[in-house]
N, CA and C atoms as an extended XYZ file, in Angstrom:
405
Properties=species:S:1:pos:R:3:atomname:S:1:resname:S:1:resid:I:1 pbc="F F F"
N       123.644      206.011      141.742 N   UNK     1
C       123.160      207.310      141.352 CA  UNK     1
C       123.969      207.793      140.162 C   UNK     1
N       123.346      208.530      139.290 N   UNK     2
C       124.013      209.031      138.094 CA  UNK     2
C       125.002      210.137      138.460 C   UNK     2
N       125.939      210.394      137.576 N   UNK     3
C       127.034      211.320      137.835 CA  UNK     3
C       126.595      212.728      138.258 C   UNK     3
N       125.620      213.374      137.628 N   UNK     4
C       125.272      214.732      138.066 CA  UNK     4
C       124.804      214.789      139.521 C   UNK     4
N       124.197      213.723      140.022 N   UNK     5
C       123.685      213.715      141.386 CA  UNK     5
C       124.619      213.015      142.368 C   UNK     5
N       125.784      212.627      141.915 N   UNK     6
C       126.708      211.859      142.742 CA  UNK     6
C       127.112      212.630      144.004 C   UNK     6
N       127.211      213.933      143.894 N   UNK     7
C       127.681      214.748      145.019 CA  UNK     7
C       126.528      215.333      145.827 C   UNK     7
N       125.299      214.978      145.536 N   UNK     8
C       124.144      215.533      146.243 CA  UNK     8
C       124.181      215.215      147.734 C   UNK     8
N       124.328      213.959      148.094 N   UNK     9
C       124.309      213.575      149.505 CA  UNK     9
C       125.526      214.098      150.271 C   UNK     9
N       126.745      214.017      149.746 N   UNK    10
C       127.870      214.582      150.503 CA  UNK    10
C       127.733      216.106      150.709 C   UNK    10
N       127.265      216.823      149.687 N   UNK    11
C       127.095      218.274      149.831 CA  UNK    11
C       125.991      218.566      150.846 C   UNK    11
N       124.886      217.824      150.777 N   UNK    12
C       123.801      217.993      151.740 CA  UNK    12
C       124.282      217.704      153.158 C   UNK    12
N       125.097      216.672      153.320 N   UNK    13
C       125.627      216.346      154.653 CA  UNK    13
C       126.523      217.468      155.161 C   UNK    13
N       127.359      218.010      154.286 N   UNK    14
C       128.235      219.116      154.687 CA  UNK    14
C       127.452      220.356      155.071 C   UNK    14
N       126.459      220.712      154.255 N   UNK    15
C       125.648      221.897      154.552 CA  UNK    15
C       124.859      221.722      155.843 C   UNK    15
N       124.288      220.552      156.053 N   UNK    16
C       123.531      220.305      157.276 CA  UNK    16
C       124.447      220.358      158.500 C   UNK    16
N       125.680      219.915      158.368 N   UNK    17
C       126.640      220.003      159.466 CA  UNK    17
C       126.947      221.460      159.792 C   UNK    17
N       127.170      222.262      158.753 N   UNK    18
C       127.439      223.687      158.966 CA  UNK    18
C       126.247      224.362      159.653 C   UNK    18
N       125.040      224.031      159.221 N   UNK    19
C       123.835      224.614      159.838 CA  UNK    19
C       123.732      224.184      161.297 C   UNK    19
N       124.004      222.902      161.580 N   UNK    20
C       123.912      222.410      162.958 CA  UNK    20
C       124.915      223.116      163.867 C   UNK    20
N       126.093      223.411      163.366 N   UNK    21
C       127.120      224.088      164.154 CA  UNK    21
C       126.786      225.578      164.317 C   UNK    21
N       126.225      226.185      163.278 N   UNK    22
C       125.996      227.630      163.270 CA  UNK    22
C       124.722      228.052      163.985 C   UNK    22
N       123.949      227.157      164.540 N   UNK    23
C       122.677      227.540      165.162 CA  UNK    23
C       122.857      228.289      166.471 C   UNK    23
N       123.982      228.195      167.127 N   UNK    24
C       124.286      228.925      168.363 CA  UNK    24
C       123.202      228.771      169.427 C   UNK    24
N       122.931      227.558      169.812 N   UNK    25
C       122.038      227.318      170.927 CA  UNK    25
C       120.602      227.013      170.565 C   UNK    25
N       120.231      227.104      169.343 N   UNK    26
C       118.861      226.747      168.965 CA  UNK    26
C       118.821      225.230      168.803 C   UNK    26
N       118.540      224.557      169.916 N   UNK    27
C       118.684      223.100      169.976 CA  UNK    27
C       117.800      222.337      168.989 C   UNK    27
N       116.540      222.640      168.836 N   UNK    28
C       115.733      221.864      167.878 CA  UNK    28
C       116.264      221.955      166.443 C   UNK    28
N       116.744      223.115      166.031 N   UNK    29
C       117.290      223.267      164.682 CA  UNK    29
C       118.606      222.495      164.558 C   UNK    29
N       119.448      222.563      165.580 N   UNK    30
C       120.740      221.869      165.560 CA  UNK    30
C       120.543      220.356      165.486 C   UNK    30
N       119.600      219.835      166.276 N   UNK    31
C       119.344      218.387      166.263 CA  UNK    31
C       118.776      217.967      164.903 C   UNK    31
N       117.863      218.739      164.355 N   UNK    32
C       117.301      218.424      163.038 CA  UNK    32
C       118.357      218.460      161.945 C   UNK    32
N       119.217      219.485      161.976 N   UNK    33
C       120.279      219.590      160.969 CA  UNK    33
C       121.284      218.465      161.122 C   UNK    33
N       121.615      218.112      162.376 N   UNK    34
C       122.557      217.010      162.604 CA  UNK    34
C       121.968      215.689      162.121 C   UNK    34
N       120.667      215.514      162.317 N   UNK    35
C       120.009      214.294      161.839 CA  UNK    35
C       120.054      214.218      160.317 C   UNK    35
N       119.786      215.348      159.680 N   UNK    36
C       119.855      215.389      158.212 CA  UNK    36
C       121.287      215.118      157.753 C   UNK    36
N       122.275      215.672      158.456 N   UNK    37
C       123.678      215.463      158.087 CA  UNK    37
C       124.064      213.991      158.187 C   UNK    37
N       123.667      213.344      159.278 N   UNK    38
C       123.993      211.917      159.461 CA  UNK    38
C       123.283      211.074      158.399 C   UNK    38
N       122.022      211.352      158.147 N   UNK    39
C       121.272      210.581      157.148 CA  UNK    39
C       121.860      210.779      155.751 C   UNK    39
N       122.193      212.032      155.400 N   UNK    40
C       122.776      212.294      154.082 CA  UNK    40
C       124.146      211.638      153.955 C   UNK    40
N       124.932      211.667      155.031 N   UNK    41
C       126.241      210.989      155.006 CA  UNK    41
C       126.084      209.491      154.821 C   UNK    41
N       125.111      208.913      155.517 N   UNK    42
C       124.871      207.465      155.375 CA  UNK    42
C       124.428      207.125      153.959 C   UNK    42
N       123.554      207.943      153.386 N   UNK    43
C       123.120      207.695      152.007 CA  UNK    43
C       124.263      207.871      151.013 C   UNK    43
N       125.166      208.811      151.276 N   UNK    44
C       126.327      209.003      150.400 CA  UNK    44
C       127.226      207.774      150.424 C   UNK    44
N       127.461      207.240      151.617 N   UNK    45
C       128.303      206.025      151.729 CA  UNK    45
C       127.597      204.847      151.067 C   UNK    45
N       126.297      204.716      151.317 N   UNK    46
C       125.552      203.613      150.703 CA  UNK    46
C       125.605      203.689      149.180 C   UNK    46
N       125.452      204.890      148.637 N   UNK    47
C       125.501      205.069      147.189 CA  UNK    47
C       126.877      204.719      146.632 C   UNK    47
N       127.921      205.125      147.356 N   UNK    48
C       129.282      204.828      146.888 CA  UNK    48
C       129.554      203.329      146.899 C   UNK    48
N       129.099      202.654      147.946 N   UNK    49
C       129.329      201.207      148.047 CA  UNK    49
C       128.469      200.453      147.043 C   UNK    49
N       127.239      200.879      146.881 N   UNK    50
C       126.307      200.187      145.991 CA  UNK    50
C       126.737      200.251      144.537 C   UNK    50
N       127.288      201.381      144.116 N   UNK    51
C       127.655      201.547      142.711 CA  UNK    51
C       129.100      201.184      142.427 C   UNK    51
N       129.845      200.802      143.442 N   UNK    52
C       131.253      200.438      143.233 CA  UNK    52
C       131.337      199.086      142.531 C   UNK    52
N       132.085      199.053      141.445 N   UNK    53
C       132.280      197.795      140.712 CA  UNK    53
C       133.326      196.958      141.444 C   UNK    53
N       132.989      195.743      141.860 N   UNK    54
C       133.990      194.915      142.523 CA  UNK    54
C       135.081      194.515      141.539 C   UNK    54
N       136.283      194.392      142.046 N   UNK    55
C       137.390      193.964      141.194 CA  UNK    55
C       137.186      192.501      140.834 C   UNK    55
N       137.422      192.156      139.593 N   UNK    56
C       137.230      190.752      139.214 CA  UNK    56
C       138.256      189.861      139.916 C   UNK    56
N       137.818      188.670      140.247 N   UNK    57
C       138.717      187.709      140.869 CA  UNK    57
C       139.779      187.304      139.856 C   UNK    57
N       140.911      186.890      140.376 N   UNK    58
C       141.970      186.440      139.478 CA  UNK    58
C       141.496      185.193      138.747 C   UNK    58
N       141.419      185.305      137.467 N   UNK    59
C       140.971      184.180      136.648 CA  UNK    59
C       142.182      183.392      136.187 C   UNK    59
N       142.031      182.092      136.047 N   UNK    60
C       143.142      181.318      135.519 CA  UNK    60
C       143.422      181.744      134.083 C   UNK    60
N       144.645      181.598      133.664 N   UNK    61
C       144.935      181.972      132.283 CA  UNK    61
C       144.099      181.145      131.322 C   UNK    61
N       143.682      181.741      130.226 N   UNK    62
C       142.835      180.993      129.297 CA  UNK    62
C       143.574      179.788      128.724 C   UNK    62
N       142.861      178.709      128.645 N   UNK    63
C       143.450      177.496      128.082 CA  UNK    63
C       143.603      177.676      126.581 C   UNK    63
N       144.669      177.124      126.061 N   UNK    64
C       144.914      177.259      124.633 CA  UNK    64
C       144.169      176.211      123.840 C   UNK    64
N       143.533      175.339      124.494 N   UNK    65
C       142.772      174.297      123.829 CA  UNK    65
C       142.773      173.055      124.676 C   UNK    65
N       141.860      172.173      124.444 N   UNK    66
C       141.860      170.940      125.238 CA  UNK    66
C       143.121      170.131      124.939 C   UNK    66
N       143.566      169.329      125.921 N   UNK    67
C       144.793      168.554      125.721 CA  UNK    67
C       144.762      167.692      124.473 C   UNK    67
N       143.597      167.174      124.122 N   UNK    68
C       143.517      166.322      122.934 CA  UNK    68
C       143.861      167.133      121.689 C   UNK    68
N       143.326      168.347      121.623 N   UNK    69
C       143.608      169.187      120.455 CA  UNK    69
C       145.092      169.527      120.392 C   UNK    69
N       145.702      169.782      121.550 N   UNK    70
C       147.128      170.088      121.582 CA  UNK    70
C       147.932      168.881      121.122 C   UNK    70
N       147.564      167.698      121.602 N   UNK    71
C       148.274      166.488      121.191 CA  UNK    71
C       148.108      166.246      119.691 C   UNK    71
N       146.905      166.518      119.183 N   UNK    72
C       146.702      166.356      117.741 CA  UNK    72
C       147.593      167.311      116.961 C   UNK    72
N       147.728      168.528      117.467 N   UNK    73
C       148.614      169.484      116.795 CA  UNK    73
C       150.054      169.012      116.841 C   UNK    73
N       150.464      168.424      117.978 N   UNK    74
C       151.829      167.917      118.075 CA  UNK    74
C       152.046      166.775      117.087 C   UNK    74
N       151.080      165.874      116.996 N   UNK    75
C       151.228      164.766      116.061 CA  UNK    75
C       151.252      165.280      114.623 C   UNK    75
N       150.494      166.323      114.370 N   UNK    76
C       150.486      166.891      113.022 CA  UNK    76
C       151.687      167.799      112.789 C   UNK    76
N       152.433      168.101      113.832 N   UNK    77
C       153.541      169.047      113.732 CA  UNK    77
C       154.808      168.459      113.154 C   UNK    77
N       154.778      167.226      112.715 N   UNK    78
C       155.947      166.633      112.083 CA  UNK    78
C       157.053      166.383      113.096 C   UNK    78
N       158.273      166.633      112.673 N   UNK    79
C       159.461      166.320      113.465 CA  UNK    79
C       159.460      167.099      114.794 C   UNK    79
N       159.147      168.370      114.761 N   UNK    80
C       159.155      169.169      115.986 CA  UNK    80
C       158.041      168.729      116.926 C   UNK    80
N       156.908      168.329      116.387 N   UNK    81
C       155.830      167.822      117.221 CA  UNK    81
C       156.211      166.507      117.882 C   UNK    81
N       156.931      165.665      117.151 N   UNK    82
C       157.382      164.399      117.727 CA  UNK    82
C       158.334      164.662      118.886 C   UNK    82
N       159.200      165.644      118.742 N   UNK    83
C       160.121      165.978      119.825 CA  UNK    83
C       159.348      166.470      121.058 C   UNK    83
N       158.324      167.286      120.845 N   UNK    84
C       157.514      167.779      121.957 CA  UNK    84
C       156.820      166.628      122.671 C   UNK    84
N       156.361      165.643      121.915 N   UNK    85
C       155.684      164.495      122.520 CA  UNK    85
C       156.663      163.674      123.344 C   UNK    85
N       157.864      163.449      122.822 N   UNK    86
C       158.876      162.688      123.567 CA  UNK    86
C       159.214      163.410      124.867 C   UNK    86
N       159.410      164.716      124.803 N   UNK    87
C       159.746      165.477      126.006 CA  UNK    87
C       158.594      165.470      127.009 C   UNK    87
N       157.349      165.521      126.517 N   UNK    88
C       156.201      165.456      127.406 CA  UNK    88
C       156.124      164.094      128.090 C   UNK    88
N       156.344      163.036      127.349 N   UNK    89
C       156.328      161.698      127.949 CA  UNK    89
C       157.423      161.571      129.005 C   UNK    89
N       158.600      162.138      128.744 N   UNK    90
C       159.677      162.105      129.741 CA  UNK    90
C       159.285      162.876      131.004 C   UNK    90
N       158.624      164.027      130.825 N   UNK    91
C       158.192      164.807      131.990 CA  UNK    91
C       157.159      164.049      132.815 C   UNK    91
N       156.218      163.413      132.137 N   UNK    92
C       155.209      162.628      132.851 CA  UNK    92
C       155.872      161.473      133.584 C   UNK    92
N       156.806      160.807      132.926 N   UNK    93
C       157.516      159.687      133.534 CA  UNK    93
C       158.274      160.145      134.776 C   UNK    93
N       158.948      161.301      134.692 N   UNK    94
C       159.682      161.833      135.838 CA  UNK    94
C       158.734      162.197      136.982 C   UNK    94
N       157.600      162.780      136.648 N   UNK    95
C       156.671      163.232      137.685 CA  UNK    95
C       156.005      162.057      138.402 C   UNK    95
N       155.701      160.994      137.677 N   UNK    96
C       154.953      159.889      138.273 CA  UNK    96
C       155.824      158.743      138.773 C   UNK    96
N       156.875      158.425      138.048 N   UNK    97
C       157.581      157.180      138.350 CA  UNK    97
C       159.065      157.351      138.670 C   UNK    97
N       159.772      157.928      137.766 N   UNK    98
C       161.238      157.960      137.866 CA  UNK    98
C       161.721      159.395      137.997 C   UNK    98
N       161.803      159.879      139.223 N   UNK    99
C       162.219      161.272      139.445 CA  UNK    99
C       163.661      161.505      138.998 C   UNK    99
N       164.454      160.456      138.949 N   UNK   100
C       165.859      160.606      138.574 CA  UNK   100
C       166.122      160.270      137.111 C   UNK   100
N       165.078      160.179      136.316 N   UNK   101
C       165.244      159.877      134.894 CA  UNK   101
C       166.112      160.962      134.245 C   UNK   101
N       167.214      160.580      133.643 N   UNK   102
C       168.078      161.616      133.050 CA  UNK   102
C       167.443      162.215      131.797 C   UNK   102
N       167.861      163.415      131.475 N   UNK   103
C       167.363      164.041      130.253 CA  UNK   103
C       167.997      163.353      129.054 C   UNK   103
N       167.302      163.380      127.968 N   UNK   104
C       167.804      162.718      126.760 CA  UNK   104
C       168.895      163.565      126.111 C   UNK   104
N       169.895      162.890      125.606 N   UNK   105
C       170.912      163.640      124.863 CA  UNK   105
C       170.385      163.939      123.453 C   UNK   105
N       171.011      164.834      122.774 N   UNK   106
C       170.512      165.297      121.474 CA  UNK   106
C       170.519      164.187      120.432 C   UNK   106
N       171.476      163.268      120.528 N   UNK   107
C       171.541      162.183      119.545 CA  UNK   107
C       170.342      161.256      119.693 C   UNK   107
N       170.014      160.882      120.942 N   UNK   108
C       168.869      160.002      121.180 CA  UNK   108
C       167.558      160.696      120.799 C   UNK   108
N       167.463      161.971      121.121 N   UNK   109
C       166.275      162.740      120.766 CA  UNK   109
C       166.129      162.846      119.249 C   UNK   109
N       167.244      163.024      118.552 N   UNK   110
C       167.199      163.104      117.088 CA  UNK   110
C       166.755      161.767      116.488 C   UNK   110
N       167.208      160.640      117.063 N   UNK   111
C       166.785      159.333      116.564 CA  UNK   111
C       165.278      159.146      116.729 C   UNK   111
N       164.743      159.524      117.895 N   UNK   112
C       163.305      159.393      118.125 CA  UNK   112
C       162.516      160.370      117.255 C   UNK   112
N       163.059      161.540      117.077 N   UNK   113
C       162.380      162.574      116.292 CA  UNK   113
C       162.275      162.170      114.820 C   UNK   113
N       163.231      161.437      114.328 N   UNK   114
C       163.268      161.085      112.910 CA  UNK   114
C       162.675      159.709      112.600 C   UNK   114
N       162.036      159.096      113.580 N   UNK   115
C       161.375      157.812      113.317 CA  UNK   115
C       160.230      158.018      112.337 C   UNK   115
N       159.952      157.025      111.493 N   UNK   116
C       158.765      157.110      110.647 CA  UNK   116
C       157.507      157.184      111.528 C   UNK   116
N       156.469      157.747      110.978 N   UNK   117
C       155.257      158.004      111.766 CA  UNK   117
C       154.708      156.740      112.423 C   UNK   117
N       154.618      155.626      111.711 N   UNK   118
C       154.045      154.418      112.299 CA  UNK   118
C       154.914      153.878      113.438 C   UNK   118
N       156.231      153.930      113.272 N   UNK   119
C       157.128      153.469      114.344 CA  UNK   119
C       157.075      154.436      115.531 C   UNK   119
N       156.937      155.723      115.249 N   UNK   120
C       156.844      156.691      116.333 CA  UNK   120
C       155.564      156.476      117.136 C   UNK   120
N       154.449      156.210      116.436 N   UNK   121
C       153.191      155.942      117.141 CA  UNK   121
C       153.302      154.687      118.004 C   UNK   121
N       154.019      153.666      117.518 N   UNK   122
C       154.246      152.465      118.321 CA  UNK   122
C       155.062      152.815      119.569 C   UNK   122
N       156.081      153.669      119.395 N   UNK   123
C       156.913      154.094      120.520 CA  UNK   123
C       156.058      154.830      121.562 C   UNK   123
N       155.220      155.750      121.117 N   UNK   124
C       154.368      156.512      122.031 CA  UNK   124
C       153.413      155.569      122.751 C   UNK   124
N       152.829      154.636      122.018 N   UNK   125
C       151.911      153.682      122.626 CA  UNK   125
C       152.609      152.841      123.692 C   UNK   125
N       153.824      152.378      123.393 N   UNK   126
C       154.538      151.564      124.382 CA  UNK   126
C       154.928      152.386      125.606 C   UNK   126
N       155.336      153.636      125.405 N   UNK   127
C       155.686      154.505      126.550 CA  UNK   127
C       154.470      154.772      127.413 C   UNK   127
N       153.327      155.048      126.768 N   UNK   128
C       152.114      155.296      127.543 CA  UNK   128
C       151.679      154.045      128.301 C   UNK   128
N       151.782      152.904      127.682 N   UNK   129
C       151.430      151.644      128.357 CA  UNK   129
C       152.352      151.404      129.548 C   UNK   129
N       153.619      151.694      129.366 N   UNK   130
C       154.602      151.525      130.452 CA  UNK   130
C       154.283      152.472      131.621 C   UNK   130
N       153.952      153.710      131.310 N   UNK   131
C       153.629      154.696      132.346 CA  UNK   131
C       152.337      154.322      133.061 C   UNK   131
N       151.313      153.935      132.291 N   UNK   132
C       150.032      153.567      132.893 CA  UNK   132
C       150.149      152.285      133.716 C   UNK   132
N       150.974      151.347      133.259 N   UNK   133
C       151.142      150.102      133.971 CA  UNK   133
C       151.902      150.274      135.283 C   UNK   133
N       152.798      151.220      135.337 N   UNK   134
C       153.592      151.428      136.542 CA  UNK   134
C       152.950      152.383      137.524 C   UNK   134
N       152.035      153.194      137.046 N   UNK   135
C       151.441      154.218      137.934 CA  UNK   135
C       150.383      153.641      138.838 C   UNK   135
C-alpha cells in the first residue's frame, strides 16, 4: 500500500476496537466492531509483511577477475609479478604436498625474481609440473 494509506488499517482496527469496547452491552454492534477490528488488524499485518523488502543474502565479495587474468597481470607485472607468482606456487605446494615447506629467504627470492623472462617461465613450468605430478 502507498504511504498515505499505510496507516488506514491500523487506525481502522484501533477505532473498531474502541467502538466494540464502548458499546456497553449492545452485543451485535460489539461483535461487528470486533470483527472489523480483527480483519483490519490482519490486513495491516499482511500489508506490512507484503511490502517489507527482504534483506539481501550475504553475497560473496566480488571477484577481481578470473584467475587467468590475474596470472596474466602478474606475468606482465615484471619483477614484482614474478615474486607474486613464486609465492603463489609456494603456497600451493604447501597446501597440497609439503606442509612443512620453509619460506624462502630474501636472497633466494631475489634470485628467482631477477631471472630473465624465458628462464622464469621455464621455472614456473617445472614447478607446476612438479606440483601436478605429485598431487
